[in-house]
C-alpha positions in Angstrom: -90.2 -47.6 49.8 -91.8 -44.6 48.1 -95.7 -44.4 47.9 -97.2 -42.0 45.3 -101.1 -40.4 46.2 -102.4 -38.9 43.5 -105.7 -37.4 44.5 -108.9 -37.3 41.8 -111.0 -34.8 40.6 -111.7 -31.1 42.2 -109.1 -32.6 44.7 -105.2 -31.3 45.8 -102.2 -33.3 47.6 -103.8 -32.1 50.6 -106.6 -34.6 50.5 -104.1 -37.3 51.5 -102.7 -36.0 54.8 -104.6 -37.8 57.2 -102.9 -41.2 55.0 -99.4 -39.8 54.2 -98.8 -39.6 57.5 -99.2 -43.1 59.3 -97.5 -44.3 56.0 -94.5 -41.9 56.8 -94.5 -42.7 60.7 -93.9 -46.0 59.2 -90.3 -45.0 57.9 -91.9 -44.7 54.2 -91.8 -42.2 52.0 -94.5 -40.5 50.8 -94.9 -37.5 47.7 -98.7 -36.4 47.0 -98.6 -34.2 43.9 -101.4 -31.5 43.2 -102.5 -32.2 39.7 -102.8 -29.1 37.6 -106.7 -27.4 37.0 -106.6 -24.0 36.5 -107.2 -24.2 33.0 -109.8 -25.1 30.8 -107.1 -26.6 28.0 -105.4 -29.0 30.6 -106.8 -32.4 30.2 -105.4 -35.9 31.2 -102.5 -35.9 29.3 -101.2 -32.9 31.3 -101.9 -35.0 34.8 -99.8 -38.2 33.1 -97.4 -36.2 32.5 -96.6 -34.6 36.1 -97.3 -37.7 37.4 -94.5 -39.8 35.2 -92.2 -36.8 35.6 -92.6 -37.3 39.2 -91.7 -41.4 38.9 -88.4 -40.4 37.1 -86.8 -39.2 40.2 -88.3 -42.8 41.7 -87.5 -46.6 42.0 -90.0 -49.4 43.5 -93.0 -46.8 43.6 -96.2 -47.8 45.2 -98.2 -45.7 42.6 -101.7 -45.0 44.2 -104.9 -43.4 42.3 -107.8 -42.4 43.7 -111.2 -41.7 41.3 -110.7 -40.1 38.2 -106.8 -40.4 38.9 -107.5 -44.3 38.0 -106.4 -43.1 34.6 -103.7 -41.2 35.6 -101.6 -43.4 37.4 -102.0 -46.2 35.0 -100.9 -44.5 31.7 -98.2 -43.0 33.9 -97.2 -46.5 34.8 -98.0 -47.7 31.1 -94.8 -45.0 30.0 -92.8 -46.2 33.1 -93.5 -49.8 34.6 -89.7 -50.2 35.1 -90.3 -47.6 38.1 -93.8 -49.0 39.7 -93.7 -52.3 42.3 -97.6 -51.7 42.5 -100.6 -50.0 41.1 -103.7 -49.5 43.8 -106.6 -48.1 42.6 -108.9 -46.5 45.4 -112.5 -46.6 43.7 -111.1 -45.3 40.8 -111.6 -45.1 37.2 -109.9 -46.6 34.8 -110.2 -48.7 31.5 -108.7 -49.7 28.2 -106.4 -48.0 25.5 -109.0 -44.9 24.2 -111.0 -45.1 26.7 -111.7 -41.8 29.1 -113.9 -40.8 31.6 -116.5 -40.2 29.3 -116.8 -43.4 27.9 -116.6 -44.7 31.3 -118.6 -42.5 34.1 -121.9 -42.0 34.3 -122.8 -39.3 32.1 -123.8 -36.1 34.4 -120.6 -33.6 34.5 -122.4 -31.8 31.4 -124.4 -30.0 33.8 -122.3 -29.2 36.0 -119.7 -27.3 33.4 -118.9 -24.1 32.2 -116.5 -22.3 30.2 -114.5 -25.8 29.7 -114.9 -26.3 33.8 -116.8 -28.7 35.9 -117.8 -27.0 38.9 -117.4 -28.5 42.8 -119.8 -31.1 43.8 -121.3 -31.3 47.4 -119.3 -32.8 49.8 -122.0 -35.8 50.2 -121.4 -36.7 46.8 -118.1 -38.4 47.1 -119.5 -39.4 50.9 -118.4 -37.0 53.1 -121.1 -36.0 55.8 -119.4 -35.4 58.8 -119.6 -31.4 59.3 -115.8 -30.6 60.1 -115.0 -32.7 57.0 -117.4 -30.8 55.2 -116.2 -27.4 55.4 -112.7 -28.4 55.0 -113.4 -30.1 51.8 -115.9 -28.0 50.5 -113.2 -25.1 51.1 -110.5 -27.2 49.3 -112.1 -28.6 45.9 -110.9 -26.4 43.4 -113.3 -26.8 39.5 -112.2 -29.7 37.3 -111.1 -28.7 33.4 -113.6 -31.0 31.5 -110.9 -32.2 29.3 -109.5 -34.1 31.5 -112.7 -35.9 31.7 -113.2 -36.6 27.7 -109.0 -37.1 26.6 -108.7 -40.8 26.1 -106.1 -42.5 28.0 -103.0 -43.9 25.6 -101.8 -47.7 26.7 -99.5 -49.6 25.3 -99.8 -52.7 27.6 -97.4 -52.2 29.5 -98.8 -51.6 32.5 -101.2 -55.0 32.6 -97.9 -56.3 33.5 -97.5 -54.1 36.8 -99.4 -55.6 39.9 -102.5 -54.3 40.6 -104.6 -54.3 43.9 -108.5 -52.5 43.4 -110.0 -50.9 46.9 -113.3 -51.1 47.2 -115.5 -48.4 48.6 -118.7 -50.4 49.7 -121.6 -50.7 50.2 -121.7 -48.5 46.7 -124.4 -50.4 44.2 -123.8 -47.7 41.6 -120.6 -47.9 40.4 -118.9 -51.0 38.9 -115.7 -50.8 40.2 -115.7 -54.4 42.0 -117.2 -55.7 38.8 -114.3 -53.8 36.4 -111.9 -56.0 39.3 -113.0 -59.1 39.0 -112.9 -58.8 35.1 -109.5 -57.0 34.7 -108.1 -60.1 37.5 -107.1 -57.9 40.3 -107.3 -58.8 44.0 -109.4 -56.1 45.6 -110.1 -55.2 49.5 -113.6 -54.0 50.6 -113.5 -50.8 52.7 -116.9 -50.1 54.3 -116.7 -46.2 53.7 -117.9 -43.4 51.4 -116.2 -42.9 48.3 -113.5 -40.6 49.6 -111.7 -43.0 51.9 -108.8 -41.0 52.5 -110.9 -38.6 54.9 -113.5 -40.8 55.9 -111.5 -43.5 56.9 -107.9 -42.8 56.5 -106.4 -45.2 59.0 -108.1 -48.1 57.4 -107.0 -47.4 53.7 -103.0 -46.8 55.3 -103.0 -50.2 56.8 -104.0 -51.5 53.3 -101.9 -49.2 51.2 -98.8 -50.7 53.8 -100.0 -54.3 53.0 -98.9 -53.7 49.4 -95.5 -52.5 50.0 
């Protein structure tokens, strides 16, 4: 079984290391790509292209998207649904054809944006408070191209035939993910931890992902 774990905004493939290890220990192949972020010209389509290129060499994939990358993995799966067994959205943003982070997420990033790049937020914003984890996270976070939030997703509808499971980090009354999962008709699992579950509850998250295989 192949797992493809796709990080959210500001992060990189490194953020999955605590989840990838137990998955590999159970005999699965785990891919943790780092999406391009070094240029303000990079948009959502760039990230979808990168994930789709990885999927081309794989079959029977559990495709996992965290936060912003809910948009990335759904569009990549829409392009090649035959490669994806299941999508798992971990406290993730997503929408229908034509939606974007700008149309679905709270409007707060403009105050952090300069020269087309969104500055990194403090670790507490994503629910990370353990001092060692805060230091690790804030050392590795990178600015996010603003265009990744503004570029609309392109969906044909093929992704809706791929089974999907939502992981909801609770309690979080501010974000609409539980409501959206119900609207899309997806099963869901609640995980009592902060938004960056791969950092704060990696063992529990790994068990949820193993159950999806």
